[in-house]
C-alpha positions in Angstrom: 22.8 103.7 -9.7 25.4 101.3 -8.2 23.8 98.3 -9.5 23.8 99.9 -13.1 27.5 100.7 -12.8 28.4 97.3 -11.8 26.3 95.8 -14.7 28.1 98.2 -17.1 31.5 97.2 -15.6 30.5 93.4 -16.1 29.4 93.9 -19.7 32.6 95.9 -20.5 34.9 93.1 -19.3 32.9 90.6 -21.0 33.2 92.6 -24.3 36.9 93.0 -23.7 37.4 89.2 -23.3 35.4 88.5 -26.4 37.6 91.0 -28.3 40.8 89.6 -27.0 40.0 86.0 -27.8 38.8 86.9 -31.3 41.8 89.1 -32.1 44.6 88.7 -29.4 46.8 91.6 -29.0 49.1 92.9 -26.3 47.0 96.2 -25.8 43.9 94.0 -25.1 45.9 91.7 -22.8 47.4 94.6 -20.9 43.8 96.1 -20.3 42.7 92.6 -18.8 45.9 92.6 -16.7 45.1 96.0 -15.4 41.5 94.9 -14.5 42.5 91.7 -12.7 45.7 93.2 -11.1 44.0 93.6 -7.7 43.5 89.8 -7.5 47.4 89.4 -7.9 48.1 91.8 -5.1 45.5 90.0 -3.0 46.9 86.7 -3.4 50.5 87.7 -3.0 49.5 89.4 0.3 47.8 86.2 1.5 50.7 84.0 0.8 53.3 86.7 2.1 51.6 86.8 5.5 52.9 83.3 6.2 56.6 84.0 5.0 59.6 85.6 6.7 60.0 89.3 6.6 63.0 89.2 4.2 60.7 87.9 1.3 59.9 90.9 -0.6 56.2 91.6 -1.2 56.8 93.3 -4.4 58.6 90.2 -5.8 55.6 88.0 -4.8 53.3 90.4 -6.9 55.8 90.3 -9.8 55.6 86.5 -9.7 51.9 86.4 -9.7 51.5 88.6 -12.7 53.4 85.7 -14.6 50.7 83.5 -13.5 47.9 86.0 -14.5 49.4 86.4 -17.9 49.5 82.6 -18.3 45.8 82.6 -17.2 44.7 85.2 -19.5 46.3 83.6 -22.6 45.0 80.0 -21.9 41.4 81.0 -20.7 38.6 79.4 -22.6 35.5 81.4 -22.6 33.4 78.5 -23.8 34.1 76.4 -20.7 31.6 78.3 -18.6 34.1 78.8 -15.7 34.6 82.1 -13.8 38.0 83.5 -15.0 38.9 84.3 -11.2 38.5 80.7 -10.2 40.6 79.5 -13.2 43.3 82.2 -12.7 43.8 81.7 -9.0 45.7 78.5 -9.1 47.9 80.0 -11.8 48.7 83.0 -10.0 49.4 81.2 -6.7 51.3 78.4 -8.4 53.6 81.1 -10.2 54.4 82.6 -6.8 55.0 79.3 -5.1 57.1 78.0 -8.1 59.5 81.0 -7.7 59.6 80.7 -3.9 60.7 77.1 -4.3 63.5 78.1 -6.6 64.8 80.4 -3.8 65.1 77.2 -1.7 65.2 79.3 1.4 63.7 76.6 3.7 66.4 74.7 5.6 66.6 71.0 5.1 66.4 70.4 8.8 62.9 72.3 8.9 61.7 70.2 5.9 62.7 67.0 7.7 61.0 68.1 10.8 57.9 69.0 9.0 57.8 65.6 7.3 58.2 63.8 10.7 55.3 65.9 12.3 53.2 65.0 9.3 53.9 61.3 9.5 53.2 61.3 13.2 49.9 62.9 12.6 48.7 60.7 9.8 49.9 57.5 11.7 48.0 58.4 14.8 44.9 59.6 13.1 44.8 56.2 11.2 45.4 54.4 14.5 43.1 56.4 16.8 40.4 57.3 14.3 40.5 60.9 15.6 42.8 63.9 15.6 45.7 63.3 18.1 46.6 65.6 20.7 49.9 67.5 21.0 50.9 65.2 23.8 50.2 62.1 21.7 52.0 63.4 18.7 55.1 64.2 20.9 55.0 60.8 22.4 54.9 59.1 18.9 57.9 61.2 17.9 59.7 60.4 21.0 60.0 64.0 22.3 58.6 66.3 25.0 55.7 68.4 24.3 57.8 71.5 24.6 60.0 69.9 21.8 57.0 69.7 19.5 56.0 73.3 20.2 59.4 74.4 19.1 59.3 72.4 16.0 55.8 73.9 15.0 57.3 77.3 15.7 60.2 76.6 13.5 58.0 75.3 10.7 55.5 78.1 10.9 58.2 80.7 10.8 59.4 79.4 7.4 55.8 79.4 6.0 56.3 75.7 4.9 52.9 74.7 5.7 51.2 77.6 4.4 48.4 77.6 1.7 50.4 75.2 -0.7 50.3 72.1 1.2 48.7 69.5 -1.3 45.5 67.6 -0.2 43.7 65.0 -2.4 39.8 64.6 -2.6 39.6 61.3 -4.5 41.1 57.8 -4.2 43.4 58.0 -7.5 44.8 61.3 -6.3 43.6 63.0 -9.6 41.6 65.7 -7.6 44.9 67.5 -6.5 44.2 70.6 -4.6 45.8 72.8 -2.0 44.0 73.9 1.1 43.9 77.4 -0.5 42.3 76.0 -3.6 39.6 74.4 -1.5 38.8 77.2 0.8 39.5 80.3 -1.3 37.5 81.5 -4.3 38.5 85.1 -5.1 35.4 85.7 -7.2 33.8 87.0 -4.0 36.8 88.7 -2.2 37.3 89.1 0.7 34.4 86.6 1.7 36.0 83.2 0.7 34.0 80.5 -0.9 34.5 76.7 -1.4 34.9 75.7 -5.1 33.1 72.2 -5.2 30.4 70.5 -3.3 32.3 67.3 -2.8 35.4 69.1 -1.6 33.2 71.2 0.8 31.7 68.2 2.4 35.0 66.5 2.8 36.5 69.6 4.3 33.7 70.5 6.5 33.7 67.1 8.0 37.6 67.4 8.7 37.1 70.9 10.0 34.5 69.5 12.5 37.1 67.1 13.8 39.5 70.0 14.8 39.3 71.4 18.3 37.6 74.7 18.7 40.7 76.9 18.7 42.3 75.3 15.6 38.9 75.6 13.8 38.4 79.3 14.9 41.8 80.1 13.4 41.2 78.3 10.1 37.6 80.0 9.8 38.9 83.5 10.7 42.0 83.1 8.3 40.5 81.6 5.3 36.8 82.4 5.4 37.0 85.8 7.0 40.3 86.9 5.4 41.7 88.2 8.7 45.5 88.4 9.2 47.3 86.3 11.8 47.9 89.4 13.9 44.2 90.4 13.9 43.3 86.7 14.9 45.8 87.0 17.7 44.0 90.0 19.1 40.7 88.3 18.9 41.9 85.1 20.7 44.3 87.1 23.1 47.5 85.3 22.0 50.4 86.5 20.2 50.6 86.4 16.2 53.5 83.8 16.7 51.1 81.5 18.7 48.4 82.0 16.0 50.9 81.0 13.3 51.7 77.9 15.3 48.1 77.0 15.9 47.5 77.6 12.1 50.3 75.2 11.2 49.2 72.5 13.5 45.6 72.7 12.1 46.9 72.3 8.6 48.8 69.1 9.6 45.7 67.8 11.1 43.5 68.5 8.2 46.0 66.9 6.0 46.1 63.8 8.1 42.2 63.7 8.1 41.8 64.2 4.4 44.5 61.8 3.5 42.6 59.0 5.4 39.3 59.6 3.4 
């Protein structure tokens, strides 16, 4: 009975898409918007979990709907691509574009983030492995406690959340974010990788991380857990999980940049 209902729902949405692309109308578009609206709320919640409390969740959802509208209007049925996979980047991109316009991240934090990123990349290239916190701190000429504070400051702003850009080919044409690579909403909340090549590169990079960083990445992206829930599992505070998450993304960025 459930399978029959799911099949009917799938046929219904397919028919709606055919009708809309044949004779576009606001009425048909709105029906598609309603059908896919849970995806916008899901993406907004994921992005919002890494942002300060004063960023309104409702605003993120509103920004995301602009991305969904754009995706619906531009989607090509003949490409053989799942709409969810096509739309996710546009929904996320619309939200991030609006956040960037707000420019709420202090310049000092942006500068610190760049310094940490450069230290990780330099040491990874020199050592041929992921550097320890102590090694990164030494490279930056600061105490380990100073690096911890920087990671805390960065993680609070959400500056190293899903939207850090990674590249998966030599000419930088394969531009993806870590969220694009780990997250396919077509099977929510179980997250899937979008391409075999990206999967292989990312899996190799993940295996280079220390166990705790790897665990946080897996629980957050693959299992869809919140930072607070991960903290309960690991027996640490949500703030500490946020720092580990931030550090892990720096490490992944440096590893993938060296490929």
